[in-house]
N, C-alpha and C positions, 0 to 999 in steps of 0.2 A: 586502711590500717593507717594510711600517710598522714590523715588527720590527727592520729593520736601526739605526733611528734611535737606540734604547734601549740595545741590545745593542751598538752600538760606542762608547755612553756609558759603558758600565761598563767595556769594555777600555779606553780612553784614562782612564778616572780613577783603574783599575788601574795602568796605565804609570805614571801622573802621581806616584802612592803609592810606586811602586816607586823611581823615579828619584829622589826626595825623602830617601827613606828610606837610598838608596845613598848617597847626598852627606853626610846625615847622620853616616851609618856609619865614612864616609872622614875626617870630621874630627875625631868622637868618640872613633875609635882611637889620635889625637894626642894627648888630653886637653882636646881642645874641645868645650865643652859650649853649648847652647841656638843652636846654626844655625839659621838662617831662610832658605835656600835662593834661593826665592821674594820674600826679601824685596828690592827695589832697592838697588843696593850691594853684595851680596853678593861678587860677583868683585872688587871694586875693594876690599876687607875683605881678600882674601886673604895681599897683603903683610904686612898688622899682624898676623894673627893668630899666635898662639905656641900651641907645643906644650905639654904637661904639664912640660916640665925647659925650658921658655923658650928652645927654638930654634924660628929662622921654618921653615914648611912645607916640606919636601924637593921638588927641582924638579918632578920626574916624578909625584908627588903631585900637586903643584898643576898641572900639564896635565891630567892624568885628573880632577880636579875641574871642570876647565873644559869636557871635551869631554862631562861627564857632565851639566852645569848646561845645556850647548848642548841637549842632548838634552829635558831635562827643558822649556823653556823653549817648544820646538817642541811638545810634548806638551799644555803649560798653553793652548798657544794655541790648538791644536784643538779643548780642550775648552772653552773659552768659545768660541769660531765655533759649536761644538755648540748650548752653552746658547742663544746668542741666536737661531740660527735655530727650537730648538723656542718660545722663549719668542716671538718673531713668529708663529709660527702659531697660538699660541696667543688671539694678540692679535687675529687676523683670521678665528677660529672662525668659519665658519658654520653657521646651525640645521640638527641632524640631523648634522651631521659628526661623525668622529672626536674631533675638537678640541672639541667642545662638548659629548661628552660628559665630556671628560679636566678640560674646564672644570666641569662639573655635580659631576663626585667631588671636585676641590679645594673648593667649596664648604662641604663638609662638614669639620668638627675634624679632625685627627689624617692626614687625608689631602694631602700636598703635592703639585706639578708630577711630580715623579719616581715619586712611587708613582701618580699618577693615569693618567701616559702608560704608564707599565709594567703597569698593568690591562689599560688599553684596546687597548694595541696588542699584547699578547699575548694576551689572553683575550676581552674585551666586545666586539673586534669582530666575532666568532663570533655565531650564533645559538644559543639553548638550549631545548628543548621543556621542563625540569623541572630540579627543583634537583636531584637526581641525577646527572646531566649536567653540569653545573656544580662537582660534587664532583669528580666522575669525570675532567675535562678539570684541574683543578687536583690531581687526585693526592691526594685528602684521603678518599677512600672507604674504608671498612674493607675488610677480608677476611678474611672469615671461613671458618675451615675446619669442614667436614661430613663426617663419612666414617665411617659405622656410628653409634655412639652416641658416637664423639667430635664434641663442639662446641665452638669455642674462637676467640678473636677472634684473630686474628693481626695488626693496627695497620692504618697506613693502605696504601694502595694502593701509592702512592710511582711508577704508571705516566704520571702526567699529565706536563704542562708545569713542571720543576722550576724553572724561572724565576720563573715564576708561585706556583708553589708556596712558592717561599723568600720571595716578597714576601707573600703571604698571611698568614704567620707572623709576619713583622715588622710588618706592617700591627694585626694583632690587638693584640701590646704594645702598639702605640702607639694604640689606638683605647683601652683600658683606662687610658690614661692621661689622655686627652685628652674620651673620652667617656665619664666617670665613671657618670651620671646614665643612660644608655641601658641596653635592656633588656638586652642582648647581655653588657654589665659587671656590671649587677646577679646576672643568671645565672653568669656565671662566677664572681664572688664567692661567691654561694651555695652552690655545686659546693666549690670548695677552700678558702673561709673564710682562715685562719692557715697552711695547710699550705703545705710547698715542697718544692722537688726535682722527682720523677718526675712525682707527683699533678699537680701544678701544668704542665710540662711536655705531660702527656700532654690536659690540658685547655685546655690553648690552642690543639691542634689541635684540636680539635673546635668553640672558637669560632671560629678562622680558617674553617672548612668554613662553619659559620652567617654569617659575617659576608661571604662573600663570596656565598652565594645573597641576602644583603640587600642587598648593590650590586649584582648582579645586577638586581634588581626595580625597585633606584632608579635605574639607567641607562636601563630599558625602559619603566618605566610612570611613574616619577618619585614614586612612592612612598619619603618619607624612613623609614630604618629608626627603629623605636620607640624614642622616647626620646632621638635624636638631636639634635644643635644644627649650626647653621650659624656659618662663622666669620662674626666683626662686617663690617658694609660701614659704609667711611667715605666 
């Protein structure tokens, strides 16, 4: 049931982006740039907008924009409600709870509330016996092909939780940026150097697997990943 919150947030955010892009596209098609649908006074400004050739917006188009804006406002209101609910739960986190694990992850630079919630709600609510189980659940383990004298690596399995796998790879890139002095970041730079393209993408997947294992150790034992730094406290 905990997965519902993060998954709904993703769908609502996707819907908000779609409605926003639709509104921007409607006015852009009339030669109007820099539209900000969520800015106060957007609807009131419709009467003053002029198309690229100096005409007022057509009435039916204006009606469509108003209806689309109503849908956007509803989705945005739901998104703000979800964010407020999540923040309230984190502020009231009890020791040993899932919220406490999220706050523990957020203490590390490069991991924010959204990433922490998705990791805990999708993955770290479960119990794992070893690092291979962690990698398998993320779908980040290798799938070697072994038949007779033919032996080769076929890439990662992708058989695990696809949402968690996407988040793991995204967090790996963020870890490189915000935790440059950590052992994992140094390992990545030693492997990749100045190379770009395919090698870099392959190596970030390997780093994502190592990072998720390190974070699993962190939330279960409290051992901070080697070289990682925490957020400053004020």
